[in-house]
C-alpha positions in Angstrom: 23.4 13.9 -27.2 20.9 15.4 -24.7 23.6 16.1 -22.1 25.7 17.5 -25.1 23.3 20.0 -25.9 22.3 20.8 -22.4 25.9 21.7 -21.6 26.0 24.3 -24.7 22.9 25.8 -23.9 24.0 26.4 -20.5 27.6 27.6 -21.0 27.3 29.4 -24.5 24.3 31.4 -24.5 26.3 34.6 -24.6 28.4 35.1 -27.9 30.8 38.1 -27.9 30.8 40.3 -30.8 33.5 39.7 -33.3 34.3 41.8 -36.4 33.6 40.4 -39.8 36.2 39.9 -42.5 36.1 42.4 -45.2 35.7 41.6 -48.8 38.6 43.7 -50.2 39.9 41.2 -53.1 42.7 43.7 -53.9 44.4 43.0 -50.5 46.0 39.7 -49.1 43.6 37.7 -47.0 46.2 37.1 -44.3 48.9 39.8 -43.7 51.6 39.2 -41.0 53.8 42.3 -40.2 57.1 42.4 -38.3 56.2 39.2 -36.2 58.2 38.7 -33.3 57.4 35.7 -30.9 59.5 35.2 -27.9 59.0 32.4 -25.3 60.3 32.5 -21.6 61.2 29.4 -19.6 63.5 28.7 -16.6 66.5 28.9 -18.9 65.7 32.4 -20.0 64.3 33.7 -23.3 64.1 32.2 -26.8 63.1 34.1 -29.9 61.3 31.6 -32.4 60.0 34.1 -34.9 62.4 37.2 -35.7 60.4 39.9 -37.6 58.5 37.9 -40.0 56.8 39.5 -42.7 54.6 37.4 -45.1 51.0 37.1 -46.7 48.6 34.8 -48.0 46.1 35.5 -50.7 42.6 34.1 -51.4 42.4 30.8 -53.0 45.9 29.9 -52.2 47.2 26.7 -51.0 50.3 27.4 -49.1 52.8 24.9 -47.9 54.8 26.4 -44.7 58.0 24.1 -44.7 61.3 24.2 -42.9 63.2 22.1 -40.4 62.2 21.0 -37.0 62.4 23.9 -34.6 62.5 26.5 -37.5 59.1 28.2 -36.3 56.7 26.7 -38.6 54.0 25.8 -35.9 54.5 29.0 -34.4 54.0 30.8 -37.6 50.5 29.3 -38.3 49.8 29.6 -34.4 49.8 33.3 -35.1 47.1 32.9 -37.6 44.8 30.8 -35.4 45.4 32.9 -32.4 46.5 30.0 -30.4 49.7 32.0 -29.7 49.9 35.9 -29.8 52.7 37.8 -31.0 55.3 39.3 -28.6 55.2 42.3 -31.2 53.9 42.9 -34.6 50.4 42.7 -36.3 48.3 39.9 -37.8 45.5 41.1 -40.1 43.1 38.5 -41.6 40.4 39.8 -43.9 41.1 43.3 -42.5 40.6 42.2 -38.8 43.4 42.7 -36.5 43.1 39.5 -34.6 46.2 40.5 -32.4 43.9 42.8 -30.7 41.0 40.4 -30.0 40.5 39.4 -26.4 40.3 35.7 -25.5 36.5 35.3 -25.9 36.4 37.2 -29.0 39.1 35.3 -30.4 37.7 31.9 -29.7 34.5 33.0 -31.4 35.9 34.6 -34.2 38.4 31.5 -34.9 35.4 29.2 -34.8 33.4 31.4 -37.4 36.3 32.0 -39.8 39.1 29.3 -39.5 38.9 25.6 -39.8 42.0 24.1 -38.0 43.2 20.6 -38.7 45.8 19.2 -36.2 48.3 16.5 -36.7 46.8 14.4 -33.8 43.3 14.9 -34.8 41.9 16.4 -31.5 38.4 14.7 -31.7 36.7 14.6 -28.4 36.7 11.0 -27.2 33.3 11.0 -25.4 31.4 12.5 -28.2 30.4 10.5 -31.4 31.8 11.7 -34.7 28.7 13.5 -35.6 28.5 15.3 -32.3 32.3 16.3 -32.9 31.4 18.0 -36.0 28.2 19.8 -34.6 30.4 21.1 -31.8 31.9 24.3 -33.7 28.2 25.1 -34.7 26.9 25.0 -31.4 29.9 26.8 -29.8 29.5 29.8 -32.2 25.7 29.5 -32.7 25.9 29.1 -36.3 23.1 27.6 -38.3 19.7 26.9 -36.8 19.8 24.2 -34.2 17.6 22.0 -36.3 20.0 22.2 -39.2 23.1 21.4 -37.5 22.9 17.7 -37.4 21.8 17.4 -41.0 24.9 19.7 -41.9 27.1 17.5 -39.8 25.9 14.3 -41.6 26.4 16.1 -45.1 30.0 16.9 -44.1 30.7 13.4 -42.9 29.2 12.3 -46.4 31.7 14.5 -47.8 34.7 12.8 -46.3 33.0 9.3 -46.9 32.4 8.8 -43.0 28.7 9.1 -42.8 28.3 5.3 -42.2 30.4 5.8 -39.0 28.5 8.8 -37.6 27.5 7.4 -34.3 30.8 5.8 -33.4 33.3 7.2 -31.0 36.6 8.3 -32.5 38.4 5.2 -30.8 36.3 3.0 -33.0 37.8 4.2 -36.3 41.4 4.4 -37.9 43.8 7.2 -37.7 43.1 8.1 -41.3 39.4 8.2 -40.7 39.9 10.2 -37.6 41.7 12.7 -39.8 38.8 12.7 -42.3 36.4 13.6 -39.6 38.6 16.3 -38.1 38.4 17.9 -41.8 34.9 17.6 -41.8 35.0 19.3 -38.4 37.0 22.1 -39.5 34.5 22.6 -42.2 31.4 22.9 -39.8 31.0 26.7 -40.1 32.0 27.0 -43.7 35.2 29.0 -42.9 37.0 30.7 -45.7 40.5 29.5 -44.2 41.7 26.0 -43.2 45.0 25.9 -41.2 46.5 22.4 -40.9 49.5 21.6 -38.8 51.3 18.5 -40.3 48.0 16.9 -41.1 49.3 13.7 -42.9 52.2 13.5 -40.2 50.8 10.3 -38.7 49.3 8.7 -41.8 50.6 6.0 -44.4 51.5 7.5 -47.8 48.2 6.3 -49.5 46.0 7.7 -46.8 48.2 10.9 -46.9 47.6 11.4 -50.6 44.1 10.8 -50.1 43.8 13.6 -47.5 46.0 15.8 -49.8 43.5 15.3 -52.5 40.7 16.5 -50.3 42.6 19.7 -49.5 43.1 20.4 -53.3 39.4 19.8 -54.0 38.5 22.4 -51.2 41.0 24.8 -52.8 39.3 24.3 -56.2 36.0 25.4 -54.4 37.4 28.6 -53.1 38.9 27.7 -49.6 42.2 29.1 -48.8 44.6 26.6 -47.0 47.9 27.2 -45.2 49.5 24.0 -44.2 52.7 22.9 -42.2 54.1 19.9 -43.7 57.4 18.1 -43.6 56.8 15.7 -46.7 58.6 17.2 -49.6 56.6 15.1 -52.2 53.3 16.8 -51.0 54.9 20.2 -50.8 55.6 20.1 -54.3 51.8 19.9 -55.0 50.9 23.3 -53.2 50.2 26.6 -55.0 53.2 28.2 -53.3 55.6 27.2 -50.4 56.9 29.4 -47.5 60.2 28.4 -46.3 61.1 29.3 -42.7 64.6 28.9 -41.3 65.8 30.0 -37.9 62.6 32.0 -37.3 63.0 34.1 -40.6 61.3 33.8 -44.0 63.4 32.8 -46.9 62.8 34.6 -50.0 60.7 32.4 -52.2 62.6 33.4 -55.3 65.9 32.7 -53.8 64.6 29.2 -52.9 63.2 28.6 -56.5 66.5 29.8 -58.2 69.1 28.2 -55.9 67.2 25.1 -54.5 70.5 23.1 -53.7 71.4 25.5 -51.1 70.9 24.6 -47.4 68.0 26.5 -45.6 70.5 28.6 -43.7 72.2 29.5 -47.1 68.9 30.4 -48.7 68.2 32.6 -45.6 71.6 34.3 -46.0 71.2 34.7 -49.7 67.8 36.4 -48.8 69.5 39.0 -47.0 71.9 39.8 -49.7 69.5 40.5 -52.6 68.0 43.9 -53.3 64.7 44.2 -55.2 65.2 46.4 -58.6 62.8 47.3 -61.3 63.8 47.6 -65.1 61.5 49.2 -67.4 60.7 47.9 -70.9 63.7 47.7 -73.0 66.1 48.8 -70.2 69.5 47.0 -70.1 70.5 44.6 -67.3 73.7 43.4 -68.5 75.3 44.9 -71.5 77.4 42.9 -74.0 81.2 43.4 -73.7 80.9 44.8 -70.1 81.3 43.2 -66.6 78.2 42.9 -64.4 78.2 43.9 -60.9 75.2 41.7 -60.1 73.8 38.5 -61.0 69.8 38.8 -61.1 66.8 36.5 -60.1 63.9 37.4 -62.0 60.8 37.6 -59.9 58.1 39.1 -62.4 58.1 39.5 -66.2 60.8 38.4 -68.5 64.0 39.2 -69.8 65.4 38.7 -73.5 69.0 37.7 -74.0 70.6 38.7 -77.3 74.0 38.9 -79.0 75.6 40.8 -81.9 77.5 38.4 -84.0 80.6 39.4 -85.7 79.0 39.7 -88.8 76.7 42.5 -87.4 73.2 42.7 -86.5 71.5 41.2 -83.2 70.1 37.8 -82.7 67.8 36.8 -80.0 69.1 33.9 -78.4 66.7 33.3 -75.4 64.0 34.6 -73.1 64.1 34.0 -69.1 61.1 34.2 -66.9 60.4 34.2 -63.2 62.3 32.1 -61.0 65.5 31.9 -63.2 68.8 33.6 -63.0 70.9 35.8 -65.2 74.6 36.7 -64.8 75.7 33.8 -62.7 77.8 32.3 -65.5 79.5 35.5 -66.1 80.3 35.6 -62.5 81.5 32.1 -62.3 83.8 32.1 -65.3 85.2 35.5 -64.3 84.6 37.2 -67.8 82.8 39.9 -69.7 79.2 39.4 -70.9 79.0 37.8 -74.3 75.2 38.8 -74.6 72.9 41.7 -73.6 70.1 41.2 -71.1 67.4 43.6 -71.2 63.5 43.8 -70.1 61.5 42.1 -72.8 58.1 44.1 -73.7 57.2 45.3 -70.3 58.8 46.2 -66.9 60.6 43.2 -65.3 61.3 43.0 -61.4 64.4 41.3 -60.2 66.3 40.7 -57.0 69.9 41.8 -57.5 72.9 40.1 -55.6 76.4 41.5 -55.7 78.8 39.5 -57.7 81.3 38.7 -54.8 78.6 37.8 -52.4 77.2 35.5 -55.0 80.7 33.7 -55.5 81.0 33.5 -51.8 77.7 31.8 -51.4 78.5 29.5 -54.2 81.8 28.7 -52.6 80.1 27.3 -49.6 77.9 24.9 -51.6 79.7 22.3 -53.8 76.1 21.0 -54.7 75.1 24.2 -56.2 78.4 24.7 -58.2 77.9 21.3 -59.5 74.4 21.8 -60.5 75.2 25.0 -62.4 78.0 23.3 -64.2 75.8 20.5 -65.3 73.3 23.1 -66.5 76.0 24.7 -68.7 77.2 21.5 -70.3 73.4 20.8 -70.9 72.8 24.1 -72.7 76.1 23.9 -74.5 75.1 20.6 -75.8 71.9 21.8 -77.1 73.7 24.9 -78.7 72.0 27.4 -76.2 74.2 30.3 -76.0 72.4 32.6 -73.5 73.6 30.7 -70.3 77.2 31.1 -71.5 76.5 34.8 -72.4 75.3 36.1 -69.0 
């Protein structure tokens, strides 16, 4: 322990000035603009991220998902500063971290980000409590006399305080990950970034670790986590799906979950955001619609005029659902009117012919929609047939 303290006194008395996070609650906590990342090797250049635009809000628990090689880890490395963008901007709490030099970035990262790695990355020659004190010493956070007590309180938080003086090799992988989470909280950062934190753990331990993350989010932390575990991904606040270095539109992924990631990416490039004011008609009964729509904000009302006259409200559709797809699949005029209900509605519009081409490439999606039609017909819910 004495050698540990001597090392940091000798090497880290100088702490470079770093900017502070701003408290503007109206802005995303993390904003990534037009991020391109190209790696060079003996075989040439390879672009991993291709103009990524995405953001993360305060208090979110976001899962970053995608196939191996899609760019997940590189994306979060842009947040941590482990990698720098070839072009583009990364703002965290108003700080342009892509402009910080290496010394500034190291200290800024230590004060504002907690990082949890798949392989724990605990220093093998330091005890567990010393591993947790390390970020505090490095960034000169908390008074020296407070650091040990704080490290012990974090070990208690993850139920590892009884092992405080052990070396990492003396405990299990699941226990090491608990300690790694405690270390990530050493300087009380507002953001935690985790790269496959449960990838090497059994399902029971992974569930316990995930529960710890959920508890941290409930206490105000923002967590961005790469995961390949689909069961855990369902428990986050929001998912960001990345395919071939590009972000899939989250509403496309919700509305068409049976498409492949590549098909979702293609669909994301074929939709156009639109806004309809309260009462404005998206689809008119008796007419053909040029588009199918995915509702992203607000609600649409579906109504029909029976032969006896008047108008009957059949259903209301909210965010993440489609309208117009059954009309397109059945190649018929609309048998109901779809309009913005109560207030303005935001949607993604996809041309009918592009939608049909996409569905033609996905038998699973076609079958899912046909099943939905049969289900709603049996429940005497007309709106799906009326789109």
